LOGU-357674 format. One record per residue (C-alpha): residue number from 1; x, y, z; residue in one letter. Coordinates in steps of 0.001 Angstrom, whole numbers. Layout:
(NUM; (X; Y; Z); 'a') ...
//
This chain:
(1; (47976; 27660; 26036); 'x') (2; (48297; 26422; 29952); 'x') (3; (50731; 28014; 32018); 'x') (4; (52819; 24602; 33448); 'x') (5; (54530; 27025; 36032); 'x') (6; (51243; 28715; 37463); 'x') (7; (49370; 25239; 37177); 'x') (8; (51826; 23460; 39655); 'x') (9; (52198; 26176; 41928); 'x') (10; (48439; 26653; 42191); 'x') (11; (48210; 22746; 42831); 'x') (12; (50609; 22613; 45418); 'x') (13; (49488; 25714; 47014); 'x') (14; (45759; 24349; 46957); 'x') (15; (46692; 21313; 48610); 'x') (16; (48520; 23086; 51332); 'x') (17; (45953; 25017; 51984); 'x') (18; (43449; 22691; 51894); 'x') (19; (45310; 20312; 54844); 'x') (20; (45413; 23684; 57138); 'x') (21; (41580; 24317; 56363); 'x') (22; (40767; 20836; 56929); 'x') (23; (42153; 20733; 60342); 'x') (24; (40929; 23916; 61470); 'x') (25; (37125; 23087; 60402); 'x') (26; (35404; 22286; 63350); 'x') (27; (32686; 20576; 61572); 'x') (28; (34703; 17953; 59704); 'x') (29; (34644; 14622; 61301); 'x') (30; (37630; 12690; 61871); 'x') (31; (37396; 9917; 59373); 'x') (32; (37119; 12809; 56582); 'x') (33; (39530; 14767; 58230); 'x') (34; (42102; 11827; 58227); 'x') (35; (40814; 10763; 54558); 'x') (36; (41534; 14430; 52809); 'x') (37; (44672; 15222; 54504); 'x') (38; (46145; 11762; 53720); 'x') (39; (45056; 12706; 49862); 'x') (40; (46352; 15881; 49944); 'x') (41; (49590; 15042; 51435); 'x') (42; (49589; 12183; 48414); 'x') (43; (49139; 15080; 45724); 'x') (44; (51708; 17473; 47131); 'x') (45; (54255; 14458; 46983); 'x') (46; (53127; 13604; 43358); 'x') (47; (53732; 17045; 42374); 'x') (48; (57184; 17151; 43999); 'x') (49; (57602; 14451; 41851); 'x') (50; (56740; 16339; 38587); 'x') (51; (59185; 18950; 39415); 'x') (52; (62378; 16911; 41134); 'x') (53; (64233; 16750; 38168); 'x') (54; (64963; 20535; 38675); 'x') (55; (64164; 20645; 42489); 'x') (56; (67451; 20714; 44479); 'x') (57; (65105; 20321; 47767); 'x') (58; (62936; 17313; 46804); 'x') (59; (63710; 15298; 49124); 'x') (60; (63661; 17523; 52047); 'x') (61; (60118; 18375; 51370); 'x') (62; (59098; 15107; 50137); 'x') (63; (60344; 13651; 53594); 'x') (64; (58015; 16092; 55090); 'x') (65; (54870; 15221; 53530); 'x') (66; (55498; 11321; 54143); 'x') (67; (56265; 11700; 57502); 'x') (68; (53002; 13921; 57967); 'x') (69; (51216; 11259; 56351); 'x') (70; (52697; 8307; 58504); 'x') (71; (51324; 9568; 61893); 'x') (72; (47892; 9216; 60493); 'x') (73; (48723; 5221; 59040); 'x') (74; (47528; 3744; 61953); 'x') (75; (44191; 5004; 62370); 'x') (76; (43738; 5006; 58657); 'x') (77; (44619; 1249; 58634); 'x') (78; (42582; 623; 61428); 'x') (79; (39526; 2394; 59875); 'x') (80; (40298; 514; 56360); 'x') (81; (39856; -3170; 57982); 'x') (82; (36559; -2590; 59435); 'x') (83; (35200; -904; 56073); 'x') (84; (36775; -3841; 54427); 'x') (85; (35109; -6525; 56418); 'x') (86; (31651; -4311; 56213); 'x') (87; (32179; -4412; 52414); 'x') (88; (32344; -8249; 52579); 'x') (89; (29681; -8997; 54469); 'x') (90; (27836; -6669; 52271); 'x') (91; (28947; -8428; 49354); 'x') (92; (28563; -11921; 50329); 'x') (93; (25107; -11094; 52540); 'x') (94; (22808; -13635; 51103); 'x') (95; (25565; -16276; 52165); 'x') (96; (25951; -15068; 55538); 'x') (97; (23986; -14625; 59084); 'x') (98; (23586; -11004; 59878); 'x') (99; (26030; -11153; 63171); 'x') (100; (28785; -13447; 61335); 'x') (101; (32398; -12076; 62450); 'x') (102; (30737; -9791; 64864); 'x') (103; (32656; -10288; 68207); 'x') (104; (35709; -9766; 65481); 'x') (105; (34493; -6851; 64281); 'x') (106; (33513; -5382; 67428); 'x') (107; (37097; -5946; 68551); 'x') (108; (38516; -3974; 65494); 'x') (109; (36195; -1451; 66206); 'x') (110; (37447; -953; 69790); 'x') (111; (41119; -521; 68539); 'x') (112; (40399; 1732; 66317); 'x') (113; (38622; 4031; 69075); 'x') (114; (41685; 4024; 70977); 'x') (115; (43734; 5281; 68218); 'x') (116; (41059; 7651; 67575); 'x') (117; (41800; 9166; 71495); 'x') (118; (40837; 12860; 70876); 'x') (119; (43602; 14481; 72491); 'x') (120; (46226; 11916; 70872); 'x') (121; (44560; 13292; 67236); 'x') (122; (44692; 16617; 68275); 'x') (123; (48385; 16418; 68810); 'x') (124; (49047; 14956; 65605); 'x') (125; (46858; 17445; 63353); 'x') (126; (48682; 20144; 65257); 'x') (127; (52182; 19056; 64196); 'x') (128; (50837; 17962; 60533); 'x') (129; (49242; 21505; 60479); 'x') (130; (52631; 23528; 61745); 'x') (131; (54894; 21296; 59254); 'x') (132; (52542; 21853; 56359); 'x') (133; (52419; 25700; 57170); 'x') (134; (56023; 26391; 57130); 'x') (135; (56438; 24340; 53511); 'x') (136; (53526; 26517; 52075); 'x') (137; (55626; 29824; 53035); 'x') (138; (58424; 28246; 51092); 'x') (139; (56964; 27215; 48179); 'x') (140; (56665; 30957; 47188); 'x') (141; (60446; 30785; 46699); 'x') (142; (60512; 27620; 44549); 'x') (143; (61522; 27923; 40693); 'x') (144; (59075; 26341; 38483); 'x') (145; (59920; 27340; 34842); 'x') (146; (56827; 27352; 32297); 'x') (147; (57938; 24706; 29918); 'x') (148; (57261; 20743; 29309); 'x') (149; (60862; 20041; 29565); 'x') (150; (61314; 21171; 32613); 'x') (151; (58744; 18327; 34233); 'x') (152; (59689; 15457; 31612); 'x') (153; (62346; 14039; 34121); 'x') (154; (59850; 13673; 36490); 'x') (155; (57254; 12081; 34114); 'x') (156; (59660; 9863; 32806); 'x') (157; (60764; 8650; 36160); 'x') (158; (57220; 8222; 37608); 'x') (159; (55754; 6418; 34575); 'x') (160; (58945; 4238; 34377); 'x') (161; (58633; 3020; 37823); 'x') (162; (55315; 2520; 37416); 'x') (163; (55645; 334; 34328); 'x') (164; (58532; -1642; 36186); 'x') (165; (55979; -2318; 39063); 'x') (166; (53285; -3595; 36856); 'x') (167; (56043; -6002; 35400); 'x') (168; (56995; -7268; 38572); 'x') (169; (53393; -7738; 39822); 'x') (170; (52680; -9682; 36694); 'x') (171; (55583; -12051; 37408); 'x') (172; (54461; -12487; 41130); 'x') (173; (51405; -10428; 43075); 'x') (174; (52799; -10196; 46165); 'x') (175; (51936; -8029; 48623); 'x') (176; (54675; -5878; 48833); 'x') (177; (55196; -5547; 44711); 'x') (178; (51401; -4687; 44932); 'x') (179; (51637; -2215; 47687); 'x') (180; (54849; -275; 45848); 'x') (181; (52644; -567; 42060); 'x') (182; (50013; 1338; 43862); 'x') (183; (51968; 4066; 45112); 'x') (184; (53798; 4600; 41351); 'x') (185; (50482; 4454; 39866); 'x') (186; (48829; 7219; 42380); 'x') (187; (51656; 9629; 41856); 'x') (188; (51403; 9381; 38023); 'x') (189; (47659; 9897; 38865); 'x') (190; (48180; 13043; 40583); 'x') (191; (50364; 14127; 38036); 'x') (192; (48111; 13933; 35255); 'x') (193; (45249; 15739; 37627); 'x') (194; (47738; 18600; 37424); 'x') (195; (48120; 18358; 33440); 'x') (196; (44321; 17563; 32748); 'x') (197; (43645; 21482; 31671); 'x') (198; (46200; 20649; 28829); 'x') (199; (43921; 18279; 27063); 'x') (200; (41044; 17601; 29241); 'x') (201; (38818; 15594; 26814); 'x') (202; (41934; 13153; 26230); 'x') (203; (43794; 13665; 30136); 'x') (204; (40796; 13453; 32198); 'x') (205; (39386; 10243; 31017); 'x') (206; (43141; 8567; 31163); 'x') (207; (43451; 9734; 34617); 'x') (208; (39725; 8187; 35485); 'x') (209; (41513; 4824; 34130); 'x') (210; (44669; 5041; 36749); 'x') (211; (41969; 5885; 39410); 'x') (212; (40210; 2766; 38598); 'x') (213; (43576; 716; 39022); 'x') (214; (44633; 2510; 42399); 'x') (215; (41175; 1699; 43728); 'x') (216; (41673; -2204; 42855); 'x') (217; (44900; -2095; 44087); 'x') (218; (44021; 81; 47351); 'x') (219; (40876; -2317; 48234); 'x') (220; (43443; -5581; 47722); 'x') (221; (45960; -3830; 50144); 'x') (222; (43185; -3369; 52502); 'x') (223; (41760; -7076; 52308); 'x') (224; (45735; -8042; 52932); 'x') (225; (46030; -6197; 56275); 'x') (226; (42843; -7527; 57250); 'x') (227; (43941; -11145; 56876); 'x') (228; (47340; -10145; 58759); 'x') (229; (44935; -9130; 61916); 'x') (230; (43017; -11845; 61748); 'x') (231; (46119; -13959; 61758); 'x') (232; (47252; -12505; 65025); 'x') (233; (43779; -12566; 66621); 'x') (234; (41940; -15675; 65807); 'x') (235; (41057; -15910; 69393); 'x') (236; (38459; -12972; 68576); 'x') (237; (35984; -15275; 66599); 'x') (238; (33567; -17330; 68154); 'x') (239; (34686; -20130; 66386); 'x') (240; (37790; -21317; 64103); 'x') (241; (35193; -22085; 61251); 'x') (242; (34096; -18124; 61419); 'x') (243; (38165; -17165; 60950); 'x') (244; (38840; -19624; 58401); 'x') (245; (35571; -18904; 56465); 'x') (246; (36661; -15181; 56459); 'x') (247; (39803; -16027; 55029); 'x') (248; (38545; -18065; 52548); 'x') (249; (36370; -15167; 51105); 'x') (250; (39587; -12378; 51431); 'x') (251; (41632; -15228; 49164); 'x') (252; (38543; -15226; 46807); 'x') (253; (38022; -11390; 46675); 'x') (254; (41987; -10298; 46369); 'x') (255; (42057; -12886; 43466); 'x') (256; (39518; -10699; 41586); 'x') (257; (40574; -7544; 42500); 'x') (258; (44600; -8233; 41374); 'x') (259; (43282; -9742; 38237); 'x') (260; (41387; -6543; 37110); 'x') (261; (44233; -4375; 38451); 'x') (262; (46570; -6348; 35913); 'x') (263; (44134; -5873; 33215); 'x') (264; (44146; -2391; 33936); 'x') (265; (47814; -2316; 34189); 'x') (266; (48627; -3990; 31013); 'x') (267; (46469; -1420; 29079); 'x') (268; (47523; 1702; 31114); 'x') (269; (51367; 888; 30814); 'x') (270; (51650; -548; 27332); 'x') (271; (53785; 2188; 25828); 'x') (272; (57395; 2923; 26259); 'x') (273; (58058; 5162; 28498); 'x') (274; (59543; 8294; 26003); 'x') (275; (56173; 7287; 23962); 'x') (276; (53990; 8072; 26775); 'x') (277; (55881; 11478; 27422); 'x') (278; (55745; 12237; 24135); 'x') (279; (51863; 11776; 23810); 'x') (280; (51515; 13959; 26722); 'x') (281; (53733; 16765; 25421); 'x') (282; (51699; 17143; 22107); 'x') (283; (49049; 18042; 24405); 'x') (284; (51510; 21301; 25078); 'x') (285; (52284; 22415; 21341); 'x') 
//
């Protein structure tokens, strides 16, 4: 039987250590560093939410990891909108000229490069490393019981909030509600990642389904941010027709992503919260 205490400790420790290793790795490029650090920070926050019901310092450490992630948000967002526009150009390559949107794309690249100035990034990475290293030492003192009951409050809260967020999006798929739902789905994804060894043939495919859902929501979010940048920089396009065309493509693509996300949400949040947790607990018994 899986030792939940050891599993959670290992997950926390591995992700905290990974952040430090990634920052210290001279072979890792900047894009990879930012992506992996942010992913590990989100995994740490997901794990904290799993034990939050029995962990008095939850808020303290959640803020540490949240703030560390925010230090990288502007660079990540600047990179994501570039990738989003390139993906759109690839998807609609048969309908667009090769250099369509080039002046605007060049503007996005210049903006990202300014944010990625080496000295600035070195300072950010060092601050994140110091904060995570400090929490890594504190983790050794955290009391985590080897019982499923220990994690039930955290599981229920994360699933319940995700289910509520899905319901709100179904009624009104506004960007803030979609963004909130995505965060809730990611926390549950990472909690399932921790619990996969309990029942890998069932939980692993389930985690994959939540992963697909977060991908649709993430792609939608990137296009929403791209639309915002366009609205504030219309003069960066060669013509008004180009900006209108790009916004029309974004609108169409976002609708597809949202429809897929809602379809997955209907399936993945169909169970009442207690039934969902009972389903997972049955793998522990």
